[in-house]
N, C-alpha and C positions, 0 to 999 in steps of 0.2 A: 138732418137727423138730430133728434133731441139728445141732449147730454144727460147722463144718469150718474147717480152715486153708486159706486160699486163697494159693497161691504164684503170683505174677504177674510177668510179664516178657515181653521179646521173645525168643521161643524160637528165632528165626532166628539170633540172634547170641549168646544166652546160654542156649541149650537145655540143654547139658551141666550147667552150674552150677545152673540151676533144677531139673533133675531130681535132682541130688545133694541139694539142700536139701529137696525134696519127700520124698526117700527118708529123710533124717535125721528129718524130722517124723513120717513114717509109722512109722518104727522106734520112736517113742515111743507108739505106739498111738493116734495121732490120724488122723482122716480127712482127706485132702488132696484139694483140688481145684486142678488146674493150669490157669491162664488164660494164653493166648497173646495178646499185644498186638502181634504183629509186623505191619508194614505192607508187607512185601515181597510182591510178587505171585507166586502160585503156591507159596508156602511151606507145607509140611505138617509139623507137629510131633508130632502124637499127643497133644497136650494135651487135657484134658477139655473145655475151652471153646476153640473156635477163634476166630481173628481175625474171621471172618465172622459168628459169633454175637454177639461183642461189638459189631462195626460195625453190625449190624442194630439196635442199641439207640439209635443216633444219631438225634436228632429229625428230621433231614433224610434219613435212610436210609443204606444202605451206600455209596452213591455219594459221600457227603460225607467218607468216610474213605479209601476205596481210589482215590485221585486220581492216583497215579503221581508226585506231587511230595512229597518228604519233609517239607517244612514243613507243608503243609496236611494231609497224612496224619497226622502226629504229633498236630497240633491236633485234627483230626477224631476220631482214636482216643481221645485223652484225654477228650473230651466224651462219646464213646460209652461209655467205660469208667465214667465217673461215672454215666451213666444205667443202665448194666448193674448196678452196685453197688446202685442203688435198687431194682432188681427182686428182689434176693435177700434172703431171710430166714434163710439158713443160714450167713452169715459169722460165725465165732466169732473169727477173727484173720486177718491179712493180712501177708504178707512179699513185698517185691519186691527183685529184683536188677537192676541196670542201670547203663549209662553215662548220658550226658546225655539221650538220647532216651528210654530206658526209665524214667528218673526222672520226666521230664516227662509220660509216659504214665500212670504209676501214681499219682502224687501227687494229682491231682484226685479220683480214686476213693476214695483213703484219706481225703482231707479229708471226703468225704461220709459216712463211717462215723460212728456215734454215739460220743460220748465214752465211754470205758471199753472200747471194742473194741481189743484189742492190734493195733498196726500197727508195722511196721518196714520202712524203706527202707535197702537196702545199695547205695551209689552211689559212683561214681568222682568225683562232684561234691562239693566242700566245702560249697557253698551255692548258692542260686540258684533 
């Protein structure tokens, strides 16, 4: 199976930036998978992996993610993304862009990747 670069974030607020980075990576001849971690109801980004697909990986199901409450939705999507990452054998590298919410969503999934898999978080947070 060919390894791919996963570009991850909340496409409802950072879609333009994520698409730009995905384009730059693709321009280098690498295959890209865009993963949308948005928790906004009704949002459609056109990403390769939708928020519903990620949310379905949560141990308690999609309902544990799409709660309508930002705090529980972010915590639920972070857990779902970590579980989603465990289902994929094609992750060759991962990059995420985001603010505090996007960083909190992507970091658990990146921590679940094996040592040696390149991972990069671009964030407005200095630490946390």
